[in-house]
N, CA, C and O atoms as a CHARMM CRD file, in Angstrom:
* protein
*
  320
    1    1 MET  N      2.43100  34.52200  31.42300 PROA 1      0.00000
    2    1 MET  CA     2.18900  36.17900  32.51300 PROA 1      0.00000
    3    1 MET  C      1.28600  36.02500  33.13800 PROA 1      0.00000
    4    1 MET  O      0.14100  35.68400  32.84000 PROA 1      0.00000
    5    2 ALA  N      1.88000  36.34000  34.32500 PROA 2      0.00000
    6    2 ALA  CA     0.83000  36.44600  35.81900 PROA 2      0.00000
    7    2 ALA  C     -0.21900  37.52200  35.53800 PROA 2      0.00000
    8    2 ALA  O      0.23600  38.44900  34.86900 PROA 2      0.00000
    9    3 PHE  N     -1.46900  37.63400  35.86700 PROA 3      0.00000
   10    3 PHE  CA    -2.17000  38.63900  35.87600 PROA 3      0.00000
   11    3 PHE  C     -2.09700  39.67600  36.35000 PROA 3      0.00000
   12    3 PHE  O     -2.50100  39.68300  37.51300 PROA 3      0.00000
   13    4 ASP  N     -1.64400  40.90700  35.86500 PROA 4      0.00000
   14    4 ASP  CA    -1.03900  42.17200  36.24400 PROA 4      0.00000
   15    4 ASP  C     -2.23700  43.07000  35.93900 PROA 4      0.00000
   16    4 ASP  O     -2.22400  43.30100  34.73000 PROA 4      0.00000
   17    5 VAL  N     -3.15400  43.60300  36.47500 PROA 5      0.00000
   18    5 VAL  CA    -4.35400  44.27400  36.28400 PROA 5      0.00000
   19    5 VAL  C     -4.34600  45.43700  35.26200 PROA 5      0.00000
   20    5 VAL  O     -5.02600  45.72700  34.27700 PROA 5      0.00000
   21    6 GLU  N     -3.08200  46.08800  36.03800 PROA 6      0.00000
   22    6 GLU  CA    -2.43500  47.60100  35.21600 PROA 6      0.00000
   23    6 GLU  C     -2.26500  47.23100  33.87300 PROA 6      0.00000
   24    6 GLU  O     -2.94600  47.62600  32.92700 PROA 6      0.00000
   25    7 LYS  N     -1.21400  46.36500  33.84000 PROA 7      0.00000
   26    7 LYS  CA    -0.81900  45.57700  32.35200 PROA 7      0.00000
   27    7 LYS  C     -1.72200  45.29800  31.43100 PROA 7      0.00000
   28    7 LYS  O     -1.58000  45.52200  30.22900 PROA 7      0.00000
   29    8 VAL  N     -2.86300  44.70700  32.05500 PROA 8      0.00000
   30    8 VAL  CA    -3.85600  44.17600  31.44000 PROA 8      0.00000
   31    8 VAL  C     -4.61800  45.23000  30.59400 PROA 8      0.00000
   32    8 VAL  O     -4.77000  45.24100  29.37300 PROA 8      0.00000
   33    9 ALA  N     -4.99900  45.99100  31.39200 PROA 9      0.00000
   34    9 ALA  CA    -6.10600  47.11200  31.15700 PROA 9      0.00000
   35    9 ALA  C     -5.53800  47.96400  30.07400 PROA 9      0.00000
   36    9 ALA  O     -6.20100  48.42100  29.14300 PROA 9      0.00000
   37   10 LEU  N     -4.06300  48.17200  30.29400 PROA 10     0.00000
   38   10 LEU  CA    -3.59500  48.92100  29.41700 PROA 10     0.00000
   39   10 LEU  C     -3.23100  48.28300  28.06400 PROA 10     0.00000
   40   10 LEU  O     -2.86000  48.98100  27.12100 PROA 10     0.00000
   41   11 ILE  N     -3.34700  46.89600  27.98200 PROA 11     0.00000
   42   11 ILE  CA    -2.90500  46.30200  26.86000 PROA 11     0.00000
   43   11 ILE  C     -4.20600  46.46200  26.02600 PROA 11     0.00000
   44   11 ILE  O     -4.18500  46.44800  24.79600 PROA 11     0.00000
   45   12 ALA  N     -5.38400  46.62200  26.78600 PROA 12     0.00000
   46   12 ALA  CA    -7.04100  45.91200  26.28100 PROA 12     0.00000
   47   12 ALA  C     -7.15700  47.48000  26.05800 PROA 12     0.00000
   48   12 ALA  O     -7.19500  47.49800  24.82700 PROA 12     0.00000
   49   13 GLN  N     -7.20800  48.29900  26.30300 PROA 13     0.00000
   50   13 GLN  CA    -7.39400  49.95000  25.93900 PROA 13     0.00000
   51   13 GLN  C     -6.53600  50.08100  24.45400 PROA 13     0.00000
   52   13 GLN  O     -7.12900  50.36400  23.41200 PROA 13     0.00000
   53   14 LYS  N     -5.19600  49.86000  24.50200 PROA 14     0.00000
   54   14 LYS  CA    -4.61300  49.78600  23.15100 PROA 14     0.00000
   55   14 LYS  C     -4.93500  49.14800  22.09500 PROA 14     0.00000
   56   14 LYS  O     -4.76100  49.57100  20.95200 PROA 14     0.00000
   57   15 ILE  N     -5.62700  47.65000  22.51800 PROA 15     0.00000
   58   15 ILE  CA    -6.45500  46.71800  21.16800 PROA 15     0.00000
   59   15 ILE  C     -7.79300  47.41700  21.21200 PROA 15     0.00000
   60   15 ILE  O     -8.63000  47.15500  20.34800 PROA 15     0.00000
   61   16 SER  N     -8.03100  48.25000  22.12300 PROA 16     0.00000
   62   16 SER  CA    -9.67300  48.40100  21.40700 PROA 16     0.00000
   63   16 SER  C     -9.51600  49.93300  20.79200 PROA 16     0.00000
   64   16 SER  O    -10.25300  50.36600  19.90700 PROA 16     0.00000
   65   17 PHE  N     -8.62400  50.55300  21.29700 PROA 17     0.00000
   66   17 PHE  CA    -7.97800  51.70000  20.20400 PROA 17     0.00000
   67   17 PHE  C     -8.00000  51.61600  18.81600 PROA 17     0.00000
   68   17 PHE  O     -8.50400  52.31600  17.93800 PROA 17     0.00000
   69   18 ALA  N     -7.25700  50.47200  18.82000 PROA 18     0.00000
   70   18 ALA  CA    -6.37900  50.19700  17.53500 PROA 18     0.00000
   71   18 ALA  C     -7.40400  49.75600  16.71400 PROA 18     0.00000
   72   18 ALA  O     -7.59700  50.24700  15.60100 PROA 18     0.00000
   73   19 PHE  N     -8.25200  48.62800  17.31000 PROA 19     0.00000
   74   19 PHE  CA    -9.53700  48.07000  16.32800 PROA 19     0.00000
   75   19 PHE  C    -10.50600  49.40800  16.17500 PROA 19     0.00000
   76   19 PHE  O    -11.38000  49.16600  15.34300 PROA 19     0.00000
   77   20 GLU  N    -10.60000  50.53700  16.63600 PROA 20     0.00000
   78   20 GLU  CA   -11.36300  52.04100  16.25500 PROA 20     0.00000
   79   20 GLU  C    -10.81400  52.74700  15.06500 PROA 20     0.00000
   80   20 GLU  O    -11.41500  53.06200  14.03700 PROA 20     0.00000
   81   21 ASP  N     -9.33000  52.97800  15.44600 PROA 21     0.00000
   82   21 ASP  CA    -8.80100  53.33200  14.26700 PROA 21     0.00000
   83   21 ASP  C     -8.51800  53.05600  13.07600 PROA 21     0.00000
   84   21 ASP  O     -8.03900  53.80600  12.22600 PROA 21     0.00000
   85   22 GLN  N     -8.92400  51.53300  12.95500 PROA 22     0.00000
   86   22 GLN  CA    -8.18600  50.62400  11.70700 PROA 22     0.00000
   87   22 GLN  C     -9.59100  49.86700  11.42900 PROA 22     0.00000
   88   22 GLN  O     -9.55800  48.79900  10.81800 PROA 22     0.00000
   89   23 TYR  N    -10.81000  50.39800  11.86500 PROA 23     0.00000
   90   23 TYR  CA   -12.08200  49.71200  11.45200 PROA 23     0.00000
   91   23 TYR  C    -12.61200  50.35800  10.09400 PROA 23     0.00000
   92   23 TYR  O    -13.52600  49.80200   9.48600 PROA 23     0.00000
   93   24 ALA  N    -12.06600  51.47100   9.64700 PROA 24     0.00000
   94   24 ALA  CA   -12.46800  51.57900   8.05900 PROA 24     0.00000
   95   24 ALA  C    -11.55300  50.55200   7.01200 PROA 24     0.00000
   96   24 ALA  O    -11.82700  50.41000   5.82000 PROA 24     0.00000
   97   25 ASP  N    -10.60000  49.98500   7.59700 PROA 25     0.00000
   98   25 ASP  CA   -10.06100  49.45600   6.46900 PROA 25     0.00000
   99   25 ASP  C    -10.44100  47.64600   6.66300 PROA 25     0.00000
  100   25 ASP  O    -10.01500  46.83200   7.48200 PROA 25     0.00000
  101   26 VAL  N    -11.17900  47.53700   5.79800 PROA 26     0.00000
  102   26 VAL  CA   -11.82200  46.22500   5.89200 PROA 26     0.00000
  103   26 VAL  C    -10.91400  45.36600   5.87600 PROA 26     0.00000
  104   26 VAL  O    -11.36600  44.24600   6.11600 PROA 26     0.00000
  105   27 ALA  N     -9.72500  45.39100   5.68200 PROA 27     0.00000
  106   27 ALA  CA    -8.96600  43.77200   5.55300 PROA 27     0.00000
  107   27 ALA  C     -8.73400  43.52000   7.25600 PROA 27     0.00000
  108   27 ALA  O     -9.14100  42.55100   7.89600 PROA 27     0.00000
  109   28 LYS  N     -7.98400  44.65200   7.75600 PROA 28     0.00000
  110   28 LYS  CA    -7.46300  45.10300   8.75000 PROA 28     0.00000
  111   28 LYS  C     -8.80400  44.62500  10.28700 PROA 28     0.00000
  112   28 LYS  O     -8.64000  43.90200  11.27000 PROA 28     0.00000
  113   29 ARG  N     -9.79600  45.28500   9.90700 PROA 29     0.00000
  114   29 ARG  CA   -11.07000  45.11600  10.70000 PROA 29     0.00000
  115   29 ARG  C    -10.95300  43.34400  10.39300 PROA 29     0.00000
  116   29 ARG  O    -10.50100  42.52300  11.19100 PROA 29     0.00000
  117   30 ASN  N    -11.33700  43.14200   9.41500 PROA 30     0.00000
  118   30 ASN  CA   -11.79400  41.12700   9.58400 PROA 30     0.00000
  119   30 ASN  C    -11.17300  40.51600   9.99900 PROA 30     0.00000
  120   30 ASN  O    -11.64100  39.47600  10.46200 PROA 30     0.00000
  121   31 LEU  N     -9.47500  40.81100  10.11500 PROA 31     0.00000
  122   31 LEU  CA    -8.57900  40.42700  10.90700 PROA 31     0.00000
  123   31 LEU  C     -8.77400  40.44400  12.34800 PROA 31     0.00000
  124   31 LEU  O     -8.69800  39.44200  13.05700 PROA 31     0.00000
  125   32 PHE  N     -9.08600  41.89000  12.84500 PROA 32     0.00000
  126   32 PHE  CA    -9.24700  41.96100  14.18800 PROA 32     0.00000
  127   32 PHE  C    -10.81600  41.15500  14.46300 PROA 32     0.00000
  128   32 PHE  O    -10.84600  40.94700  15.67600 PROA 32     0.00000
  129   33 VAL  N    -11.67600  40.80400  14.04100 PROA 33     0.00000
  130   33 VAL  CA   -12.62400  40.10500  14.26800 PROA 33     0.00000
  131   33 VAL  C    -12.68000  38.81500  13.95800 PROA 33     0.00000
  132   33 VAL  O    -13.59300  38.13400  14.42500 PROA 33     0.00000
  133   34 ALA  N    -11.58500  38.17700  13.00200 PROA 34     0.00000
  134   34 ALA  CA   -11.46700  36.89300  13.23200 PROA 34     0.00000
  135   34 ALA  C    -10.41400  36.46200  14.42200 PROA 34     0.00000
  136   34 ALA  O    -10.50500  35.29500  14.80400 PROA 34     0.00000
  137   35 LEU  N     -9.66000  37.10000  14.89200 PROA 35     0.00000
  138   35 LEU  CA    -8.97800  37.23100  16.28400 PROA 35     0.00000
  139   35 LEU  C     -9.94900  37.23600  17.29400 PROA 35     0.00000
  140   35 LEU  O    -10.17500  36.17900  17.88100 PROA 35     0.00000
  141   36 PHE  N    -10.57900  38.28800  17.60000 PROA 36     0.00000
  142   36 PHE  CA   -11.41600  38.41600  18.42400 PROA 36     0.00000
  143   36 PHE  C    -12.52400  36.97900  18.51100 PROA 36     0.00000
  144   36 PHE  O    -12.74800  36.54400  19.64000 PROA 36     0.00000
  145   37 ASP  N    -13.12700  36.34500  17.41900 PROA 37     0.00000
  146   37 ASP  CA   -13.81100  35.47600  17.64800 PROA 37     0.00000
  147   37 ASP  C    -13.14400  34.14700  17.93600 PROA 37     0.00000
  148   37 ASP  O    -13.79000  33.21100  18.40900 PROA 37     0.00000
  149   38 ARG  N    -11.84400  34.06100  17.65100 PROA 38     0.00000
  150   38 ARG  CA   -10.96100  32.95200  18.12800 PROA 38     0.00000
  151   38 ARG  C    -10.88800  33.04100  19.87700 PROA 38     0.00000
  152   38 ARG  O    -11.37200  32.29200  20.72500 PROA 38     0.00000
  153   39 TYR  N    -10.09400  34.24800  20.00300 PROA 39     0.00000
  154   39 TYR  CA    -9.85200  34.41900  21.54500 PROA 39     0.00000
  155   39 TYR  C    -10.68500  35.30700  22.58100 PROA 39     0.00000
  156   39 TYR  O    -10.34500  35.17000  23.75600 PROA 39     0.00000
  157   40 LEU  N    -11.63900  36.12300  22.33600 PROA 40     0.00000
  158   40 LEU  CA   -12.74600  36.16400  23.35200 PROA 40     0.00000
  159   40 LEU  C    -14.05100  35.35600  22.93000 PROA 40     0.00000
  160   40 LEU  O    -14.82700  35.52100  23.87000 PROA 40     0.00000
  161   41 ASN  N    -14.43900  34.85300  22.32100 PROA 41     0.00000
  162   41 ASN  CA   -15.50400  33.67800  22.10000 PROA 41     0.00000
  163   41 ASN  C    -15.95700  33.02900  23.59000 PROA 41     0.00000
  164   41 ASN  O    -16.98800  33.04800  24.26200 PROA 41     0.00000
  165   42 PRO  N    -14.29300  32.30300  23.76400 PROA 42     0.00000
  166   42 PRO  CA   -14.60000  31.21800  25.05900 PROA 42     0.00000
  167   42 PRO  C    -14.70700  32.37700  26.44500 PROA 42     0.00000
  168   42 PRO  O    -14.95200  31.78300  27.49600 PROA 42     0.00000
  169   43 VAL  N    -14.60600  33.45800  26.55300 PROA 43     0.00000
  170   43 VAL  CA   -14.70900  34.36800  27.86800 PROA 43     0.00000
  171   43 VAL  C    -15.75300  35.24500  27.47700 PROA 43     0.00000
  172   43 VAL  O    -16.02600  36.09400  28.32500 PROA 43     0.00000
  173   44 ASP  N    -16.39100  35.27400  26.45900 PROA 44     0.00000
  174   44 ASP  CA   -17.79500  36.21000  26.02300 PROA 44     0.00000
  175   44 ASP  C    -18.70000  35.60300  25.48100 PROA 44     0.00000
  176   44 ASP  O    -19.31700  36.47700  24.87300 PROA 44     0.00000
  177   45 PRO  N    -19.42900  34.17100  25.21900 PROA 45     0.00000
  178   45 PRO  CA   -19.70200  33.47600  24.39500 PROA 45     0.00000
  179   45 PRO  C    -20.79900  34.00600  23.54400 PROA 45     0.00000
  180   45 PRO  O    -21.05200  33.53600  22.43500 PROA 45     0.00000
  181   46 ASP  N    -21.67600  35.35200  24.28100 PROA 46     0.00000
  182   46 ASP  CA   -22.72000  35.90200  23.66300 PROA 46     0.00000
  183   46 ASP  C    -22.42700  37.26800  23.15400 PROA 46     0.00000
  184   46 ASP  O    -23.24000  38.06600  22.68800 PROA 46     0.00000
  185   47 GLY  N    -21.34100  37.39600  23.28700 PROA 47     0.00000
  186   47 GLY  CA   -20.50900  38.67800  22.73400 PROA 47     0.00000
  187   47 GLY  C    -21.35000  39.76700  23.33700 PROA 47     0.00000
  188   47 GLY  O    -21.82900  40.60500  22.57400 PROA 47     0.00000
  189   48 SER  N    -21.58900  39.84400  24.68400 PROA 48     0.00000
  190   48 SER  CA   -22.33200  41.13000  25.00100 PROA 48     0.00000
  191   48 SER  C    -21.24200  41.99400  25.89000 PROA 48     0.00000
  192   48 SER  O    -21.57200  43.02400  26.47700 PROA 48     0.00000
  193   49 MET  N    -19.97200  41.48200  25.92000 PROA 49     0.00000
  194   49 MET  CA   -19.34400  42.53400  26.42600 PROA 49     0.00000
  195   49 MET  C    -18.38700  43.60200  25.45000 PROA 49     0.00000
  196   49 MET  O    -18.01600  43.35400  24.30200 PROA 49     0.00000
  197   50 GLU  N    -18.15700  44.60100  26.07600 PROA 50     0.00000
  198   50 GLU  CA   -17.15600  45.51300  25.45300 PROA 50     0.00000
  199   50 GLU  C    -15.82900  45.03500  24.97900 PROA 50     0.00000
  200   50 GLU  O    -15.24100  44.70100  26.00800 PROA 50     0.00000
  201   51 THR  N    -15.10800  44.84400  24.03300 PROA 51     0.00000
  202   51 THR  CA   -14.02000  44.44300  23.82900 PROA 51     0.00000
  203   51 THR  C    -12.77900  44.61500  24.99100 PROA 51     0.00000
  204   51 THR  O    -12.08300  43.78400  25.57500 PROA 51     0.00000
  205   52 TYR  N    -12.83900  45.88200  25.03200 PROA 52     0.00000
  206   52 TYR  CA   -12.13100  46.20900  26.54000 PROA 52     0.00000
  207   52 TYR  C    -12.21100  45.11300  27.83500 PROA 52     0.00000
  208   52 TYR  O    -11.29900  44.67000  28.53300 PROA 52     0.00000
  209   53 ASP  N    -13.64700  44.85800  27.87100 PROA 53     0.00000
  210   53 ASP  CA   -13.98800  43.98300  29.04600 PROA 53     0.00000
  211   53 ASP  C    -13.10000  42.66500  28.80800 PROA 53     0.00000
  212   53 ASP  O    -12.19700  42.22000  29.51500 PROA 53     0.00000
  213   54 ALA  N    -13.69200  42.11300  27.45000 PROA 54     0.00000
  214   54 ALA  CA   -13.42000  40.53500  27.36800 PROA 54     0.00000
  215   54 ALA  C    -11.71100  40.35500  27.08000 PROA 54     0.00000
  216   54 ALA  O    -11.05600  39.31600  27.16900 PROA 54     0.00000
  217   55 VAL  N    -11.27300  41.62800  26.73400 PROA 55     0.00000
  218   55 VAL  CA    -9.67700  41.36300  26.63200 PROA 55     0.00000
  219   55 VAL  C     -9.25100  41.03000  28.23800 PROA 55     0.00000
  220   55 VAL  O     -8.64400  40.01900  28.59000 PROA 55     0.00000
  221   56 ILE  N     -9.64100  41.94800  28.98600 PROA 56     0.00000
  222   56 ILE  CA    -9.27700  41.92700  30.50800 PROA 56     0.00000
  223   56 ILE  C    -10.14000  40.51200  30.82900 PROA 56     0.00000
  224   56 ILE  O     -9.63500  39.82200  31.71500 PROA 56     0.00000
  225   57 ALA  N    -11.03600  40.13800  30.38700 PROA 57     0.00000
  226   57 ALA  CA   -11.53400  38.67700  31.28000 PROA 57     0.00000
  227   57 ALA  C    -10.88900  37.59300  30.64900 PROA 57     0.00000
  228   57 ALA  O    -10.95100  36.46800  31.14300 PROA 57     0.00000
  229   58 LEU  N    -10.04800  37.90600  29.21900 PROA 58     0.00000
  230   58 LEU  CA    -9.03100  36.67400  28.65600 PROA 58     0.00000
  231   58 LEU  C     -7.83900  36.84000  29.38900 PROA 58     0.00000
  232   58 LEU  O     -7.34900  35.84400  29.92100 PROA 58     0.00000
  233   59 GLY  N     -7.28600  37.95800  29.50200 PROA 59     0.00000
  234   59 GLY  CA    -5.83100  37.81500  30.41900 PROA 59     0.00000
  235   59 GLY  C     -6.31400  37.19500  31.94500 PROA 59     0.00000
  236   59 GLY  O     -5.62800  36.33100  32.49000 PROA 59     0.00000
  237   60 ARG  N     -7.45200  37.67800  32.52000 PROA 60     0.00000
  238   60 ARG  CA    -7.37700  36.99100  33.83100 PROA 60     0.00000
  239   60 ARG  C     -7.85800  35.54300  33.83800 PROA 60     0.00000
  240   60 ARG  O     -7.41000  34.82000  34.72700 PROA 60     0.00000
  241   61 LYS  N     -8.69000  35.05000  32.98200 PROA 61     0.00000
  242   61 LYS  CA    -9.02200  33.32400  32.90400 PROA 61     0.00000
  243   61 LYS  C     -8.33300  32.60300  32.10900 PROA 61     0.00000
  244   61 LYS  O     -8.44200  31.37900  32.03500 PROA 61     0.00000
  245   62 GLU  N     -7.57300  33.28400  31.45500 PROA 62     0.00000
  246   62 GLU  CA    -6.83300  32.42600  30.05300 PROA 62     0.00000
  247   62 GLU  C     -5.30900  33.03300  29.95800 PROA 62     0.00000
  248   62 GLU  O     -5.01500  33.16500  28.77000 PROA 62     0.00000
  249   63 PRO  N     -4.25800  33.44100  30.82500 PROA 63     0.00000
  250   63 PRO  CA    -3.26000  34.11300  30.14400 PROA 63     0.00000
  251   63 PRO  C     -2.38900  33.72400  29.22000 PROA 63     0.00000
  252   63 PRO  O     -1.46600  34.44100  28.83400 PROA 63     0.00000
  253   64 GLU  N     -2.68300  32.23800  28.68300 PROA 64     0.00000
  254   64 GLU  CA    -2.22500  31.74200  27.98100 PROA 64     0.00000
  255   64 GLU  C     -2.40900  32.19500  26.55800 PROA 64     0.00000
  256   64 GLU  O     -1.53300  32.48000  25.74200 PROA 64     0.00000
  257   65 GLU  N     -3.90800  32.21000  26.39600 PROA 65     0.00000
  258   65 GLU  CA    -4.14100  32.57000  25.00700 PROA 65     0.00000
  259   65 GLU  C     -4.14900  33.95600  24.90700 PROA 65     0.00000
  260   65 GLU  O     -3.99500  34.41400  23.77500 PROA 65     0.00000
  261   66 PHE  N     -4.28600  34.68500  25.78500 PROA 66     0.00000
  262   66 PHE  CA    -4.26500  36.33200  25.73900 PROA 66     0.00000
  263   66 PHE  C     -2.47300  36.29200  25.07900 PROA 66     0.00000
  264   66 PHE  O     -2.10200  36.47900  23.92100 PROA 66     0.00000
  265   67 GLU  N     -1.99800  36.11400  25.78500 PROA 67     0.00000
  266   67 GLU  CA    -0.18400  36.01100  24.92700 PROA 67     0.00000
  267   67 GLU  C     -0.22500  35.83800  23.81800 PROA 67     0.00000
  268   67 GLU  O      0.53300  36.51600  23.12400 PROA 67     0.00000
  269   68 ARG  N     -1.11400  34.87200  23.17600 PROA 68     0.00000
  270   68 ARG  CA    -1.26100  34.15600  21.71600 PROA 68     0.00000
  271   68 ARG  C     -2.08200  35.21600  20.95000 PROA 68     0.00000
  272   68 ARG  O     -1.90300  35.54700  19.77800 PROA 68     0.00000
  273   69 MET  N     -3.08400  35.73200  21.87200 PROA 69     0.00000
  274   69 MET  CA    -3.87700  36.63600  20.96800 PROA 69     0.00000
  275   69 MET  C     -2.85700  38.10000  20.34500 PROA 69     0.00000
  276   69 MET  O     -2.92700  38.61900  19.23100 PROA 69     0.00000
  277   70 LEU  N     -1.76400  38.55800  21.75100 PROA 70     0.00000
  278   70 LEU  CA    -1.26800  39.50700  21.22400 PROA 70     0.00000
  279   70 LEU  C      0.14400  39.34800  20.46500 PROA 70     0.00000
  280   70 LEU  O      0.65200  40.29600  19.86700 PROA 70     0.00000
  281   71 LYS  N      0.85400  37.82800  20.55200 PROA 71     0.00000
  282   71 LYS  CA     1.22500  37.77800  19.51000 PROA 71     0.00000
  283   71 LYS  C      1.02200  37.69600  17.90300 PROA 71     0.00000
  284   71 LYS  O      1.86600  37.96800  17.04900 PROA 71     0.00000
  285   72 GLU  N     -0.43900  37.21000  17.68900 PROA 72     0.00000
  286   72 GLU  CA    -0.83000  37.18400  16.53300 PROA 72     0.00000
  287   72 GLU  C     -1.32700  38.59200  15.92600 PROA 72     0.00000
  288   72 GLU  O     -1.40400  38.78300  14.71200 PROA 72     0.00000
  289   73 MET  N     -1.60400  39.40400  16.74300 PROA 73     0.00000
  290   73 MET  CA    -1.99000  40.84600  16.60200 PROA 73     0.00000
  291   73 MET  C     -0.70100  41.50200  16.07100 PROA 73     0.00000
  292   73 MET  O     -0.65300  41.96000  14.92900 PROA 73     0.00000
  293   74 LYS  N      0.33200  41.53700  16.91200 PROA 74     0.00000
  294   74 LYS  CA     1.30300  42.13700  16.53900 PROA 74     0.00000
  295   74 LYS  C      2.11500  41.50800  15.40000 PROA 74     0.00000
  296   74 LYS  O      2.81000  42.28200  14.74200 PROA 74     0.00000
  297   75 ASP  N      2.11800  40.38800  15.12400 PROA 75     0.00000
  298   75 ASP  CA     2.34700  39.46500  13.62200 PROA 75     0.00000
  299   75 ASP  C      1.76700  40.21000  12.71800 PROA 75     0.00000
  300   75 ASP  O      2.50600  40.85300  11.97200 PROA 75     0.00000
  301   76 LYS  N      0.52900  40.29500  12.58000 PROA 76     0.00000
  302   76 LYS  CA    -0.25700  40.96000  11.55000 PROA 76     0.00000
  303   76 LYS  C     -0.20800  42.66000  11.76200 PROA 76     0.00000
  304   76 LYS  O     -1.10300  43.25600  11.16400 PROA 76     0.00000
  305   77 SER  N      0.40400  43.19900  12.26900 PROA 77     0.00000
  306   77 SER  CA     0.65200  44.63900  12.30100 PROA 77     0.00000
  307   77 SER  C     -0.61300  45.16400  12.75600 PROA 77     0.00000
  308   77 SER  O     -1.02900  46.18700  12.21300 PROA 77     0.00000
  309   78 LEU  N     -1.34200  44.57200  13.74700 PROA 78     0.00000
  310   78 LEU  CA    -2.99900  45.12000  14.15600 PROA 78     0.00000
  311   78 LEU  C     -2.53400  46.30400  15.70000 PROA 78     0.00000
  312   78 LEU  O     -3.17200  47.29100  16.06800 PROA 78     0.00000
  313   79 ILE  N     -1.30500  45.76100  16.28600 PROA 79     0.00000
  314   79 ILE  CA    -1.08000  46.68900  16.98100 PROA 79     0.00000
  315   79 ILE  C      0.38600  46.30200  17.61400 PROA 79     0.00000
  316   79 ILE  O      0.78800  45.14600  17.48000 PROA 79     0.00000
  317   80 ASP  N      1.10400  47.18200  18.23700 PROA 80     0.00000
  318   80 ASP  CA     2.68100  47.43700  17.75800 PROA 80     0.00000
  319   80 ASP  C      3.33100  47.01800  19.15700 PROA 80     0.00000
  320   80 ASP  O      4.55300  47.04500  19.30300 PROA 80     0.00000
């Protein structure tokens, strides 16, 4: 996937909202956190960015990893 700032921004927003909406579900929260640790740590090693910004950074810097993260989130029914 070539970097499309609008598309990546919409997906980042979708992920951020899904994480917030499902935060009370401990199992899903743990899945999100595990995926964030795996995929977002390389672009935000100190964890200082908001999820939205880190997802955009991942899409820009590592588009293949971004696609893998999306597939895993869809496979685990975290996003549609």
